[in-house]
C-alpha positions, -999 to 999 in steps of 0.1 A, spaced: -931 -12 -345 -927 -24 -380 -894 -9 -381 -883 -28 -350 -896 -60 -364 -878 -55 -397 -846 -48 -378 -851 -79 -356 -858 -100 -386 -826 -87 -404 -805 -94 -373 -819 -129 -370 -813 -134 -408 -777 -123 -403 -770 -140 -370 -785 -174 -380 -759 -182 -407 -731 -170 -384 -743 -193 -356 -747 -222 -380 -713 -214 -395 -698 -214 -360 -702 -251 -358 -685 -256 -391 -659 -230 -383 -646 -249 -352 -637 -278 -375 -624 -253 -400 -605 -235 -372 -588 -267 -361 -579 -276 -397 -566 -240 -403 -546 -242 -370 -530 -274 -382 -522 -259 -416 -508 -228 -398 -485 -250 -377 -473 -268 -409 -468 -235 -426 -449 -221 -397 -426 -251 -397 -420 -247 -434 -414 -210 -428 -388 -217 -401 -371 -243 -424 -370 -218 -452 -357 -190 -430 -329 -213 -418 -321 -221 -454 -321 -184 -463 -297 -177 -434 -274 -205 -447 -275 -191 -482 -269 -156 -470 -239 -168 -450 -226 -187 -480 -231 -156 -502 -212 -135 -477 -183 -160 -477 -184 -161 -515 -183 -123 -515 -154 -123 -491 -135 -149 -512 -144 -129 -543 -130 -98 -527 -98 -116 -516 -80 -112 -549 -88 -75 -549 -76 -71 -513 -45 -92 -522 -38 -70 -552 -43 -39 -531 -18 -52 -506 7 -61 -533 3 -25 -547 10 -11 -512 41 -33 -508 53 -22 -543 48 14 -533 66 9 -500 95 -9 -518 98 20 -543 98 45 -515 125 25 -497 145 23 -529 143 61 -533 154 66 -497 183 41 -503 193 60 -534 192 93 -515 213 77 -487 238 64 -512 241 99 -528 245 115 -493 270 88 -484 290 96 -516 288 133 -509 300 127 -473 328 105 -486 339 132 -511 338 158 -484 358 136 -461 384 130 -488 385 168 -495 389 174 -458 417 148 -456 435 163 -485 432 198 -469 444 183 -436 474 167 -454 482 201 -471 479 219 -438 500 193 -421 527 198 -448 525 236 -444 527 232 -406 557 209 -410 574 235 -433 566 263 -409 579 242 -380 611 235 -400 615 272 -406 610 280 -369 636 253 -360 660 268 -385 654 303 -371 658 290 -335 691 274 -346 702 307 -362 691 326 -331 712 303 -309 742 308 -332 737 345 -332 734 345 -294 766 324 -291 783 348 -315 771 378 -294 782 361 -262 816 354 -277 819 390 -289 809 403 -255 835 381 -239 862 394 -263 853 429 -255 855 423 -218 889 407 -221 
């Protein structure tokens, strides 16, 4: 029994301060609840401020990156311009080659046209000679018939 008495006395000794503290703790609970509400309000304001600062930091980061992006675009445009210049140079060379080939072809055509004209003149001369020879043959045939 002694043991049960000791356990009961210990429980009373532990419970009594808790019960007595319960009265005080309601007042303390109310005060803590008020402080919690104030602290939560401050936390919300601070979170809003942090969000604003993060947004400002992102914008600053974007504006800090803008010169790099602009330089990158300029470099891309320079590369494109150089590529276009190379293509233009290649096209100019090809155009000159085509022009030279066209001039060579025209010169060859002129030479061939002159040769054709010379051959045509020879053919005309031979046709004329053939006609004269045929006339001479016809005249000789007529003389032999008479």
